[in-house]
Backbone as a ProteinNet text record, in pm:
[ID]
protein_1_A
[PRIMARY]
MNTADVTALAILVFFGLATILPIAMVAIAKLLGPHNPSVLKNAPYECGEVPIGRPWIRFRAGYYVLALIFVIFSIEAVFVFPWVVVFRSLGVAGLIEMGIFVGVLVLGLVYAWRRGLLEWV
[TERTIARY]
6382.9	6516	6511.7	6605.6	6610.1	6700.2	6710.4	6782.3	6930.8	6991	7133.8	7162.4	7073.1	7092.8	7082	6985.1	6968.2	7089.8	7140.2	7258.3	7379.7	7398.7	7512	7500.9	7379.9	7360.2	7388	7343.7	7368.1	7517.7	7589.2	7734.1	7802.7	7760.1	7817.9	7792.5	7671.3	7639.2	7722.6	7737.7	7816.6	7961.3	8023.3	8162.2	8175	8076.3	8078.5	8073.2	7983.2	7974.4	8098.8	8152.2	8272.5	8392.5	8389.7	8498.2	8474.2	8353.4	8323.4	8313.9	8249.4	8228.1	8357.7	8455.7	8579.3	8651.6	8653.5	8718.4	8644.2	8511	8432.2	8451.9	8458.2	8476.3	8612.1	8715.4	8849.1	8853.7	8792.2	8792	8714.9	8599.8	8520.7	8596.3	8660.7	8737.9	8854.4	8916.5	9029.6	8981.8	8865.9	8815.4	8757	8683.1	8612.6	8685.6	8782.6	8851.8	8950.1	8978.2	9075.4	9216.8	9298	9436.7	9526.3	9574.2	9661.2	9788	9879.6	10000	10091.5	10163.3	10262	10373.8	10482.1	10594.9	10553.6	10476.2	10432.6	10339.8	10249.3	10157.6	10229.1	10335.6	10408.1	10514.2	10532.9	10631.2	10578.8	10667.6	10621.5	10562	10458.3	10388.9	10419.6	10474.1	10508.5	10450.5	10325.5	10258.3	10272.3	10274.2	10281.8	10421.6	10519.6	10657.9	10732.7	10832.7	10917.8	11001.2	11003.2	11077.9	11228.1	11288.6	11431.3	11493.8	11595.1	11663.9	11595.2	11650.1	11595.5	11470.2	11375.4	11254.6	11275.9	11376.5	11400.8	11517	11483.1	11587	11569.9	11672.7	11666	11623.7	11534.3	11492.9	11555.7	11572.6	11624.5	11527.8	11578.8	11492.6	11410.7	11455.8	11383.2	11242.8	11221.5	11087.5	10991.2	11038.5	10954.1	10929.5	11031.2	11015.8	10916.9	10925	10830.6	10687.8	10672	10538.9	10487.7	10575.1	10533.9	10495.8	10568.8	10534.3	10396.8	10369.6	10238.4	10129.1	10152	10052.9	10030.5	10136.9	10123.6	10035.5	10058	9978.5	9836.7	9813.2	9675	9601.6	9672.9	9611.6	9582.3	9669.6	9642.8	9510.6	9486.3	9361	9241.8	9257.6	9149.1	9117.9	9219.4	9196.6	9149.9	9188.3	9152	9005.3	8950.7	8812.2	8712.4	8718.4	8623.5	8645.7	8770.9	8799.3	8732	8733.8	8670.6	8519.8	8460.7	8315.7	8276	8355.7	8321.2	8407.2	8465.1	8558.9	8498.8	8378.3	8317.4	8294.7	8260.4	8233.1	8361.8	8475.1	8600.5	8663.4	8641	8693.4	8843	8902.8	9045.1	9130.7	9087.4	9164.9	9177.5	9070.1	9075	9164.8	9164	9251	9398.1	9429.7	9567.9	9611.7	9525.4	9559.7	9584.5	9499.6	9519.6	9644.2	9672.4	9795.8	9918.7	9916.7	10028.7	10039.7	9925.8	9925	9983.8	9935.6	9985.3	10130.7	10167.3	10306.2	10402.4	10364.5	10450.2	10464.6	10355.7	10364	10449.4	10440.5	10523.6	10670.2	10700.3	10838.5	10890.5	10805.3	10844.3	10867.4	10784.7	10801.9	10930.7	10958.4	11082.3	11203.3	11196.3	11305.1	11328.4	11220.1	11232.5	11285.9	11241.9	11286.3	11435.1	11481.1	11621.8	11713.3	11661.8	11741.2	11741.7	11661.1	11655.4	11568.6	11478.2	11394.7	11279.7	11252.5	11141.2	11184.3	11312.4	11361	11343.3	11279.5	11244.8	11366.2	11455.5	11571.7	11696.8
9468.3	9473	9414.3	9327.2	9273.6	9360	9323.2	9404.5	9414	9306.6	9307.3	9404.1	9409	9500.9	9646	9673.1	9809.5	9850.7	9759.9	9789.6	9814.2	9731.1	9747.6	9880.3	9916.3	10042.8	10160.7	10151.2	10258.5	10275.7	10166	10172.7	10232.2	10193.9	10247.6	10397.9	10440.9	10583.9	10658.7	10601.1	10664.4	10683.2	10578.4	10590.7	10685.9	10687.2	10780.7	10925.6	10953.7	11088.9	11125.2	11028.2	11054.7	11083.5	11037.7	11064.9	11194.5	11213.7	11326.3	11459.5	11461.7	11587.7	11659.3	11593.3	11666.5	11719.4	11640.3	11686	11806.9	11801.6	11913.5	12038.9	12023.3	12139.9	12206	12125.9	12181.8	12250.5	12188.9	12248.2	12379.6	12384.9	12507.6	12617.8	12584	12683.7	12734.5	12646.1	12686.7	12779.9	12750.6	12830.8	12965.1	12966.1	13086.2	13169.4	13110.8	13182	13284	13388	13488.7	13430.6	13479.3	13432.5	13555.6	13604.4	13721.2	13687.8	13610.3	13573.9	13694.6	13693.8	13797.3	13733.7	13806.3	13754.4	13732	13823.9	13812.1	13692.4	13670.1	13557.1	13423.9	13419	13294.3	13268.2	13362.5	13344	13242.1	13164.9	13068.8	13141.4	13085.1	13146.9	13067.8	13134.5	13068	13145.7	13127	13186.7	13338.2	13403.1	13547.6	13602.3	13517	13560.9	13561.9	13644.7	13648.2	13520.6	13447.7	13322.6	13346.2	13258.3	13264.8	13134.3	13143.1	13023.5	12959.4	12845.8	12772.3	12694.8	12682.3	12607.9	12456.8	12407.1	12263.1	12228.6	12185.7	12146.2	11999	11939.2	11797.6	11782.8	11690.1	11656.8	11523.9	11505.4	11378.3	11266.6	11152.4	11039.9	10991.5	11022.7	10980.4	11037.7	11156.8	11215.8	11128.8	11079.7	10996.4	10860.6	10805.8	10677.3	10690.6	10799.1	10821.8	10833.6	10899.8	10910.3	10772.9	10689.8	10554.8	10470.1	10485.1	10411.1	10455.7	10584.8	10634.8	10574.1	10567.2	10509.9	10362.5	10290	10147.6	10127.8	10208	10189.2	10242.5	10336.8	10377.8	10270.5	10202.4	10090.9	9976.6	9958.6	9856.7	9884.6	10009.4	10044.6	10013.7	10034	10004.6	9855.9	9770.2	9626	9575.1	9641	9592.7	9620.4	9733.2	9765.5	9663.2	9624.7	9521.4	9386.8	9355.6	9231.5	9228.9	9342.3	9349.9	9327.4	9375.1	9361.6	9214.8	9136.6	8995.8	8900.2	8947.9	8868.2	8737	8739.4	8617.9	8510.7	8551	8451.3	8392.7	8457.5	8406	8298.4	8305.8	8204.7	8216.9	8104.5	8101.8	8126.7	8077.9	8097.7	8246.4	8320.3	8464.7	8535.5	8489.9	8548.7	8523.7	8403.4	8371	8452.7	8463.7	8542.4	8688.5	8746.9	8886.5	8900.4	8800.8	8803.2	8803.7	8724.6	8723.1	8858	8914.4	9043.3	9153	9160.5	9262.7	9234.2	9106.1	9070.9	9118	9101	9147.5	9299.5	9368	9514.2	9557.6	9485.9	9518.2	9494	9386.2	9362.1	9475.9	9524.7	9638.1	9763.3	9784.8	9900.8	9890.2	9771.4	9751.1	9773.7	9724	9743.9	9893.2	9965.7	10109.5	10182.8	10141.2	10205.1	10181.2	10059	10025.4	10094.1	10116.1	10185.5	10336.3	10385.6	10529	10605.1	10537.1	10602.6	10681.5	10661.6	10732.9	10864.2	10893.8	11020.2	11127.7	11236.6	11339.8	11416.1	11454.6	11534.4	11455.6
7749.3	7808.3	7948.7	7975.5	8111.3	8199.4	8325.3	8423	8390.8	8342.2	8309.8	8194.8	8095.5	7983.1	8028.4	8115.1	8165.5	8247.7	8330	8411.2	8323	8223.2	8131.9	8057.1	8014.6	7945.2	8038.3	8163.3	8260.2	8285.7	8298.1	8318.8	8197.2	8079.8	7956.7	7945.8	7977.8	7975.5	8078.8	8198.7	8303.3	8258.8	8206.9	8161.8	8043.3	7955.8	7844	7891.7	7985.4	8039.5	8120.7	8194.4	8273.8	8184.6	8062.4	7968.4	7892	7845.1	7756.8	7832	7949.7	8020.5	8059.9	8120.5	8153.2	8029.5	7924	7800.4	7744.3	7744.7	7694	7779.2	7911.6	7998.2	7976.5	7963	7938.9	7802.4	7702.1	7568.5	7566.5	7633	7636.3	7710.6	7822.1	7896.8	7812.7	7737.1	7651.8	7539.6	7482.5	7371.5	7417.4	7526.8	7568.6	7673.1	7740.6	7847.6	7794.8	7875.6	7833.3	7835.1	7744.4	7735.3	7725.9	7841.3	7847.5	7925.2	7867.2	7941.9	7961.9	8074.5	8101.6	8183.9	8200.3	8277.4	8422	8476.5	8615.3	8635	8540.6	8552.7	8537.8	8462.7	8441.7	8548.1	8640.3	8747.3	8847.6	8911.3	9011.9	9132.2	9185.8	9298.1	9424.2	9524.7	9649.9	9767.1	9793.2	9909.1	9914.2	9802.8	9799.6	9817.9	9833.6	9853.4	9720.2	9713	9594.8	9593.7	9481.6	9477	9500.2	9578.9	9606.7	9559.4	9477.8	9431.1	9312	9273.2	9158.5	9199.2	9109.7	9145.4	9147	9077.8	9071.9	9163.2	9285.7	9379.3	9412.4	9465.2	9500.6	9645.9	9669.7	9804.4	9843.4	9971.6	10020.8	9986	9950.1	9914.4	10033.3	10154.3	10273.3	10280.5	10226	10224.9	10143.6	10031.3	9946.3	10011.2	10074.8	10142.7	10257.3	10331.8	10441	10387.4	10274.3	10212.7	10170.1	10115.5	10075	10195.9	10305.5	10426.6	10476.7	10471.6	10511.3	10423.6	10293.6	10202	10233.9	10262.7	10294.1	10417.2	10521.2	10642	10627.6	10541.1	10516.7	10436.4	10347.5	10275	10371.3	10469.6	10571	10640.2	10674.6	10741	10650.7	10521.5	10427	10425.3	10442.4	10443.2	10579.2	10687.4	10820.8	10851.5	10811.2	10845.3	10789.9	10662.3	10616	10685.5	10718.6	10787.8	10924.6	10994	11125.5	11113.8	11006.1	10988.3	10973.2	10900.9	10875.3	10957.6	11066.2	11145.3	11193.1	11245.9	11302.4	11195.9	11075	10971.3	10911.9	10931.3	10876.6	10964.8	11091.9	11183.1	11205	11243.1	11275.9	11151	11036.7	10913.5	10881	10897.7	10873.6	10972.1	11098.1	11199.5	11165.1	11120.9	11083.7	10963	10863.5	10744.7	10779.1	10863.7	10901.7	10987.6	11070.1	11148.3	11059.4	10953.6	10857.9	10788.1	10747.3	10679	10766.9	10889.9	10982.7	11018.7	11030.8	11060.7	10953.3	10827.6	10717.3	10723.4	10752	10763	10881.8	10993	11109.1	11077.2	11006.9	10965.4	10877.1	10786.3	10702.2	10784.3	10885.5	10973	11053.9	11106.4	11181.6	11091.3	10968.8	10873.4	10846.6	10823.3	10796.4	10918.8	11036.2	11159.2	11182.8	11161.6	11183.8	11082	10961.5	10859.4	10879.1	10972.2	10999.8	10901.6	10834.2	10732.8	10793.2	10920.7	10983	11045.6	11041.2	11095.1	10989.6	11027.6	10930.6	10881.2	10968.9	10928.1	10951.1
[MASK]
+++++++++++++++++++++++++++++++++++++++++++++++++++++++++++++++++++++++++++++++++++++++++++++++++++++++++++++++++++++++++

């Protein structure tokens, strides 16, 4: 066996175990675990407090938009760190590309700010 075959086999074994083990653990817990449902156990749990109101309420869409903006800027950080590591080898072309990338994100931030999407309440 050459190195490529061993690597392919290791990857196949890894994915096989990553698929089989969680399924097996859930199945074993379902089969061997106690099952004693009650009204109290099925009630929604809210920090030890008695639930007030309906559990399904509508939230403002701005909360979700703010979360998406946070995700976008955290992804930006994921792309900027490797770029900083190889900055010297990329030269001016890499600087221009990153400038365009950051510029598009800044435009998105300005758009969200002007629309009032960054205001929490």
